[in-house]
C-alpha positions, 0 to 999 in steps of 0.5 A: 500499499505504501509502495502504491501510494508513493507511486502515485504521488510522483506521478502527480509530482511529475505531471505538475512540474511537467505542466508548469514548467513546460507545457504552459509556458510553451502554449504562452510562447506559441500563442504569442508568436501566432499572434504576431504573425496574424498581425503583421499579415493583417496590417499588409493585407489592408495596405494591398486591398487599399490598391486592389480596387485602382488595380481592378479597374486598370485590369478591366480598362486593359481588357476592353483596350484589348477587346477594342483592338480585336473589334479594330481588326475585324471590322478594318476596311481593309478586309472587305475591299476584295469585292466588286459591284456588278449591275445591281447585285454585289458579288464578293470574293472570299474574304480572308478576315483576321479571326475566322472563328467569328461569324462575319457579315456584309451588307449592302445599301439596302440591307441585303446579305452579301457575305455569307453568300449562302442561300441562293435566291429562287429565279422566277420564271420570267427571268427565265423567260427574258434570258431565252433570247434565241428565237428558234430555241424559244420556239421549240421549247415552248412547243415541246412543253406544250406537247409535255404537259398540255397534250400529255404526249411525251414521245413527240415532246421528247424529239423537240427537247432534242432539237432544242439542244442543237439550236442554242450554244448557251449551256444553261438553256441546254441543260434546261432542254436535257431536263426535259428530254430525260424527264419524257424518257422516264415518262415513256419508260425508256429508263436506259436511255433515261439513265444516260441523259441523266448522267450527262445532266449530271456531269455536264450541267450539275453547277446549273440550276433550273427554272425554280432554282434547284440544281441540276446536280441534285435532281439528276441525282435523285433521278438516276436513284429512281431510274436505277430502281427500275433496272434494279441497279441502284446499289452502283448509284450509292458512291454517287450519292454519297458524294453528292451529299458530301459536295452539298454539306460543302456548300457547293449549290448556294441553297436556302434552308428549305431547299437544303433540308429537302435534298439532304434529308432526301438522300439521307433517307435513301442511304439509311435504307440501303446501307443496312445490314453491313452490306457495304461497310466501306461505303456506310463508313464514309457516309458516317463520317460525312455525317460526324463532320459538321457542315460548314455551309449549314452553319452559314445558313443559320448564320444568314437566318440569324442576321436576317430575322434578329440582326438586320431589323434592329440594325435598320431600326438604329441606322434610321435614327442616326446622323451619318457623316462621311466617317465610318460609323461604328456601333454594338448592340446585342441581340436575343436569340433562343434565350442568350444574348449576342453581341453585334459589332457593325461598321458603315463603310463606303465601296470606293468603286461604286460610291455605294454604302455598305455595312460590315460587321460580326457577331462575337464568338463568345464561347472563344472569347470566354474560354480562349481569347480573354485567358490570353489577356488575362494572362498578359495582365498577370505577368505585367502587373501581377493582377489576376483576372477571372471570367464567371458567368453573370447569373452566377451567384454560387461562386465558381469560376471558369476553373471551377475554383471558388471565388476568393473572399477578397475579390472584386467584382467588376463588369466591362462598360463598353461591351456588354457582355453577360459576364463579371471579372473577377479580380484578385491581387497576387501580391495579397495571395502570396502574402496571406500563403507566406504568412500562413505557411510561417504560422503553420511552420511555428505550430508544427515545430511548437507541436513537435517540441510539445509532443517530444516533451510528452512522450519523453515524460510518458516514457519517464513515467512508464519506466517509473511504473515498470520499476514500481511493478517490478519492486512490487512484484519482487516483494510479493514473490520474496513473500510467497516463497517465503511462505512456500519454503516455510510449509516443507520446512515445518513438516520436515522439522516435525517428523524429524523431532517426532522420530528423535523424541519418540523412541517406541514408534512402530516401523509403519509410523517411522516409515511414514514419517520418512516418506513424508521427510523424503517427499517434502524434501524433494518438494522443497527442492523443486521450489528452490530449483524454480528459483534457481532455474529462473535466476539462470533464465534472466542471466542467460546461463540456463543451460539444457541437456537434450538426450535421447530418451523415453519421454513417456516413462520420465513423465510417468515416473514424475507423476508417480513422484507426485501423485502423494501430493495429488492424493493428499489434497483429495485429487482424482487422477486421470493417466493417459500416457501412450507408451508406444511414442518415439523416443525424442531429445529432451532434458529430463529434469527440465520436463520433469520440472514442466510437470510438476508445475502444471500439476501444482497449478492445478492443485492450487486453482482447484478449490471445489471440483478435485479432478486432473488429467494427464495426457501424453499423446502423438499429433503428426509430427509432435508429442503432445503433453497435456494437464487439464483441470476442472478449477477456477479457469482463467479469465481471457483478458489474463491469457496474454499475460500469464506467462510474464514473470511475477504475474498473478491474476486479480481473481480472488482465489489467485491473489490469495494463493501463495507462489512464486508467479514464475512457473508458467514463465519457466515452462514456456522457457523450457518448451522453446528450448526444445524447439516447441511451443505452450498452448492454453484453453480455458473457460471462467469456472469450467477448467483449464487446458495446458498443452505443450507441443514438442517436436519428434525429430530433433538433434542431440545437443546442448541448447540455452 
């Protein structure tokens, strides 16, 4: 009790010294250091934030200047001088604007679209009539049409259409007559001749259009497919249809949207129908490739539709209220299209050849601008001034930028003044971020150092406390060991002395009584010798000087003799002994005295901890390549939490019967050492209140040698 009280007091004293002398001063220094760094960081932050607004305005102004230069580079009149004026309609050549990703347009004085050139106009019949100045052709052609459509006589009409071909040198009129001739042949079911005529129409006149503006290249291709179906040779036309579709999507014929959709859908329906079941894999792959590629002409058509429906009406209204001068006029106007806002920049310029007025302009490619152009401008600003600029959507209140990063807390949110884009610009100062990062790194570094110092001190303190605790526990265990072993030695010594005095003082004892006294003195001497040997063996084990002499012998015989010598003590305590020793076991290498000590120690423990059910079973048998020595009792059993500790020196469980029993606490430690020295192991199975079974496993084959 005194040792325990002294240990508690030592621990409290050590904890108090550590807390007052080490931990509290360290925490105070750490707090003051952290506070100093935070104060300095805040002072620098305020200085930089005072300049952030000016820096942000400068950055936005730089962006607007860059966008202004970009706009000027596209609307430069030099880019739109490559056109001529012929008659009443301007014809433009191919333009090469500096930024091909923008949708550029060019309008005449009447706001007719000159560029893009997509979407041809339907040529009225009267214009065809005016273009046929050749009287012989006109007369023959009118009679042929009368016979074909009014008289329903394609036979005679075909003859006149043939005569029309030789009556004019104009190719567009020859194409008109060829179409009529092929149409009559098809009506007459003369498919092979019709096929030849439409093939000629496709190859020689494919670039011309008929009276309603439909190109012969498209008409002839579809009519050839119809003829081939009648001849059951349509598969040969699939390659031609695929090429025609590709040329259509690439804009070879200037068609309006409805005509473009009509022919592209009609050709695609035919190809989908024919290219099934993987009959033509190469053609099918080519067809899928054409469909997968975007159509530049379709994009131009869509752009032209946007111009005519949304841009031109607003542009007309704005220019109607403008005051003109000889100087070019520029402007910007936002247009809402399909729920999104478009920005159009336009400029008025003068045609130096015709003295007419033209309107050039472009629709900003917002995706390109946001994802490529503006990041390039922001990167340039960051390199020259250290100001970071990011773009977010106008309606984005969640604070995510283009790269999905959170908006910094100290950032400015600004908008452009000259360009009404649907975005906001988040401006931050990299110096502020760097300062914050440096201060944070400093604080974290000092905090880590402080934590390491405190952790090391705590570790050292815990190790010292652990050593003190171990020493105290060892001292206590040694004291208990001396007390217990003294009591254990006292019992056999008392009996030896008692029966020795009896033999000395009582002269008239019977031979039987004398023999009993001699037996008791002998047994108790053996017991005393066993206990002293235990202490000596443990001492040698601790010093590493314990030696075992392994000799080949009959371990079954040795265990039987050891059990017989200890039987007296078991029977004296009222124990029932079950002996199951197999005497047909092979001989092994073992130390006889050491293995006898193992068995006696196990039997001694069984006697001590079996207060009620006095029964012990000794079994020696073979299990595959091992011999197994088992000692089982019906005693109090061992708590599961103590199973891993019972082989430690001086360890005694806190169970009441164990703590009240006498013993050295060395028996199981010695048993484990002896088992391992023989190349074996020890195992224990126990259930509280049901008893315990200790098993010693020894290998059968071992070399004969002295082991330590």
